[in-house]
N, C-alpha and C positions, 0 to 999 in steps of 0.2 A: 618188216611181217607183209605192209601197204606192197611191192616188188609181187608180189604171191598173187597180188588180189586182183583177177583178170575183171574185165570193166565190161555194159554192156553197152551197147553199142544200141539206140533204139531211133527207127525207122519215124519216118513225116510224118507216120500216124500215132506216133505213142506211144507201139507198140515196139520190143526189141526184136533190132534189125537182124534176123535170121535166114540159115536154111529154111527148106522148106516144112521141118519137123519141130518147129519154133513159131510161123503161122498156122497149122491145124493145132497145136494145142492151145495160141490162143483163139481162133477158131471156136473151138470144140468151148472156148470156156465162157465165149458170147452168148456160144447158143445155146450153154448150161442156163446163162443171166436169163433170157431174153426167156427164157421154159419158167424160169420163178418167181419171174414179172408177170408172165399169164395169168399162172396159176397163187400171185397172191394177191387174200382175199381182203386185206387191208389195204393195199394199194387203191384198190379197185374205189373204196369210199371216193377220193379227190381222185374223182375222172380226170382231171384236168393232167396234176404229176404222172398219174397213175398214163395215163399217152405218151408225158413227155418220156418218161423211163423206157417207155417199148420202142420211141422215137430216135432214143439214146441210140439203147441199143441195134434197133436197127443201121443205124445210120456206121455204128462200130465193123458189125460183123458183116457191111458194103464195099467197109473196108478192107478187110479184112477177105476178102472172095477175090477184092482187084490183085489182093499182094500172092499172091496161092505163084505159085512156080508155075508153066504151063509145057505143057496142054494139063486144060485140070481132067479128070476124069469123069465121063462123059455123065456120069451116073448122077455122084455130087454133082457138077455144072448142072448137070435139068433142076436138080433139090432145089437150087442155089436159086438159082432163073424162076423159080416157080414158087420162091419163097416157100416152102417145106420144108420148113429149118427141125420141125420132130423124125423126118425123114433123114436130111441130113446128119442131124448129130450121132443118130443112130448109125449112121454108112458108117461116119468119123469114129467113131466109137468102137467097131466094126473092124476098122482097119486094122487092127495086129490081132486080131483074131486067126483071120490066114495071111499067113507068107507068102505067094504067090498069087496075091492081090488080080494079079495080074491077064494074072488064068483061067477067072473066076469066067 
């Protein structure tokens, strides 16, 4: 049965070494994670731990951004560069809504 199991390769970033779709999925998850941390009221009671969590997820987002295949959609690049992570998340979540995104 082991011969039927696909092994996933892991990049030096600790994420699945992958085609664009996997990087986008990982980036979307990281952006959601960041949003959850920002809205986690309990986490804010320990300011140092809260900031550490935000820094860790921000670092993950930066690594995933650098792993995106080039060229990056200019709108997404703008959101990521400006650290408008809510808008970047909305953009990524909306990618599946339009089959011809490039025509937008």
